[in-house]
Every structure is written in structure tokens, then in C-alpha cells.
C-alpha positions as CSV (number, residue, x, y, z in Angstrom):
1,M,28.3,15.3,-4.9
2,K,26.8,17.3,-7.7
3,R,23.9,19.5,-6.8
4,T,21.0,19.4,-9.3
5,P,18.4,22.3,-9.0
6,I,14.8,21.7,-9.2
7,I,13.3,24.0,-11.9
8,L,9.6,23.6,-12.2
9,T,7.4,24.7,-15.1
10,S,4.3,26.6,-14.3
11,E,2.1,23.5,-15.0
12,Q,4.2,21.3,-12.7
13,R,4.1,24.1,-9.9
14,Q,0.3,24.3,-10.4
15,E,-0.1,20.5,-10.2
16,L,2.0,20.2,-7.0
17,E,0.1,23.2,-5.4
18,K,-3.3,21.6,-6.3
19,F,-2.1,18.3,-4.9
20,C,-1.2,20.1,-1.6
21,N,-4.3,22.1,-1.3
22,K,-7.1,20.2,-2.8
23,G,-8.5,16.7,-2.4
24,V,-7.9,13.9,0.0
25,H,-4.3,12.6,-0.2
26,S,-1.7,10.8,1.9
27,V,0.1,13.1,4.3
28,K,3.3,11.6,3.2
29,L,2.7,12.4,-0.5
30,A,1.5,15.9,0.4
31,K,4.6,16.5,2.3
32,R,6.7,15.4,-0.6
33,A,4.9,17.7,-2.9
34,R,5.5,20.6,-0.5
35,I,9.2,19.7,-0.3
36,I,9.6,19.9,-4.1
37,L,7.7,23.3,-4.1
38,E,10.1,24.6,-1.5
39,L,13.2,23.4,-3.5
40,D,11.9,25.0,-6.8
41,T,14.4,27.5,-8.2
42,S,12.3,28.5,-11.3
43,E,11.6,32.2,-12.0
44,G,14.8,33.4,-10.3
45,K,13.8,32.1,-6.9
46,K,16.4,30.9,-4.5
47,A,15.9,27.3,-3.1
48,T,15.2,27.1,0.6
49,K,17.8,25.2,2.5
50,Q,17.1,21.6,3.3
51,E,17.3,22.1,7.0
52,E,14.7,24.9,6.8
53,I,12.4,22.7,4.6
54,A,12.7,19.9,6.9
55,K,11.6,22.1,9.9
56,S,8.7,23.6,8.0
57,V,7.4,20.4,6.6
58,C,8.2,18.4,9.9
59,V,10.4,15.8,8.4
60,S,14.0,14.9,8.6
61,R,16.7,16.4,6.3
62,Q,17.2,12.8,4.8
63,T,13.6,12.8,3.9
64,V,13.9,16.1,2.0
65,N,17.0,14.7,0.1
66,A,15.2,11.5,-0.6
67,A,12.1,13.3,-1.9
68,K,14.4,15.4,-4.2
69,Q,16.1,12.4,-5.6
70,D,12.8,10.6,-6.1
71,Y,11.5,13.8,-8.0
72,L,14.6,13.9,-10.2
73,A,14.3,10.1,-11.0
74,A,10.6,10.3,-11.7
75,E,9.3,10.7,-15.2
76,S,6.6,13.1,-14.4
77,V,5.0,14.9,-11.5
78,A,2.1,12.5,-11.5
79,A,4.4,9.5,-11.2
80,F,6.2,11.3,-8.3
81,L,2.9,11.8,-6.5
82,Q,1.9,8.0,-6.7
83,R,2.5,5.5,-4.0
84,K,5.0,2.8,-5.1
85,K,3.3,-0.5,-5.8
86,R,4.8,-3.6,-4.1
87,D,6.0,-6.4,-6.3
88,T,5.2,-8.9,-3.6
89,P,3.1,-8.7,-0.5
90,P,4.9,-8.4,2.8
91,I,3.7,-11.9,3.7
92,A,3.1,-14.5,1.2
93,P,-0.5,-15.9,1.2
94,K,-0.9,-19.2,2.8
95,I,-4.1,-20.1,1.2
96,V,-3.5,-20.6,-2.6
97,G,-4.5,-22.9,-5.4
98,D,-4.9,-26.5,-4.2
99,V,-5.2,-25.5,-0.5
100,E,-8.1,-23.1,-1.4
101,A,-9.8,-25.9,-3.4
102,K,-9.4,-28.4,-0.7
103,I,-11.0,-26.0,1.9
104,I,-13.8,-25.2,-0.4
105,A,-14.4,-28.9,-1.1
106,L,-14.5,-29.6,2.6
107,A,-17.0,-26.8,3.2
108,C,-19.2,-28.3,0.4
109,S,-19.0,-31.8,1.9
110,E,-21.4,-33.3,4.4
111,A,-21.1,-31.9,7.9
112,P,-19.4,-34.2,10.5
113,K,-21.5,-36.5,12.5
114,G,-23.5,-34.9,15.2
115,R,-23.5,-31.5,13.4
116,A,-26.2,-30.0,11.3
117,R,-23.7,-28.0,9.3
118,W,-20.1,-26.9,9.1
119,T,-19.0,-23.8,11.2
120,L,-16.0,-21.7,10.3
121,Q,-14.2,-22.9,13.3
122,L,-14.9,-26.6,12.5
123,L,-13.6,-26.1,8.9
124,A,-10.5,-24.5,10.3
125,D,-9.8,-27.3,12.7
126,K,-10.5,-30.0,10.2
127,S,-8.2,-28.3,7.6
128,V,-5.4,-28.5,10.0
129,E,-6.4,-32.1,11.1
130,L,-6.3,-33.3,7.5
131,N,-3.0,-31.5,6.9
132,I,-4.4,-29.5,4.3
133,I,-2.7,-26.5,5.9
134,E,-0.3,-26.0,8.8
135,S,-2.6,-23.5,10.6
136,I,-5.6,-21.3,9.7
137,S,-8.1,-19.2,11.5
138,D,-11.8,-19.2,11.3
139,V,-11.6,-15.6,10.0
140,S,-9.4,-16.8,7.1
141,V,-11.9,-19.5,6.3
142,H,-14.6,-16.8,6.2
143,R,-12.6,-14.6,3.9
144,L,-11.9,-17.5,1.6
145,L,-15.6,-18.5,1.5
146,K,-16.7,-14.9,1.0
147,K,-14.2,-14.4,-1.9
148,H,-15.9,-17.3,-3.7
149,N,-19.5,-16.2,-2.7
150,L,-20.1,-19.3,-0.6
151,S,-21.8,-19.4,2.7
152,L,-22.3,-22.1,5.3
153,T,-26.0,-21.6,5.7
């Protein structure tokens, strides 16, 4: 495996040091910045061994190697210090499009007999009863209504 040294310019070094020492950042990202600073071989410095970096930053050696590979693949220091955005959420949303519209229409309809108004739990139960959705909680109904600036009062 070919070893690629990390050689930082003074601007890159300053940006990483500033990231580590100032502001509020994710601990994971601050550790990644510290790892790259330790791996830097600019100005005739010798890079610290990965095992030593892992101990000093409190991560595994694989994390040190992964941070190095990510830094080498990144187009800039700023890109390296950003969290990766997910393409898709971890769980697909259940309330989308027509389901959302049907629940809102139900909330805007007349309350059931014997009730003065809809409650969040009644809306959730009725949505399941009418097969609008397989299952839904009153909290999800609340979020949906809040998202559209609707209330049950």
C-alpha cells in the first residue's frame, strides 16, 4: 500500500487549529481535525505514528486511517470538516402526500358524534380505522398539524 504524506499549507494548518480551538463543533469532527494536524509533515516535521495519534486523540487506529483517507479525498479543509449529508433518511417517512392530505381533511371535518372537537388520539385512531395509514401516534398527528399551522381548538 502506497503511503501518502499529509502536507498542509500554513492556511490549512491555521484553519484546522482554529476549528479545534474555537467555536462549538462536533467532538468527532474536532478529533478528525486534530488527527490531520498530527499527521502533517510540512515544514520538515516528521508525522506522528498512527498508534500514538490514536492514543492521544482517544480513537482507534482505523479511525486515524479513515480520517487520513477522507482528508486526502476531500476537495478542501472546509469540505473535510463538514458532516456528510444523508441522501435518504434512516427511516422513510410514513406520512407523505395523500396520507397527509387525508389526515388534514379528517381534522378539518366535523367531530364524531358525542364529541365537541377532534383530539389528537381520536384523529390517530380514526386514521387507522379508515385505513388511511397502517399505524400512527397522536404525536405524529400533532407534528403533521403543527407543520401546516393547524390546531384542533
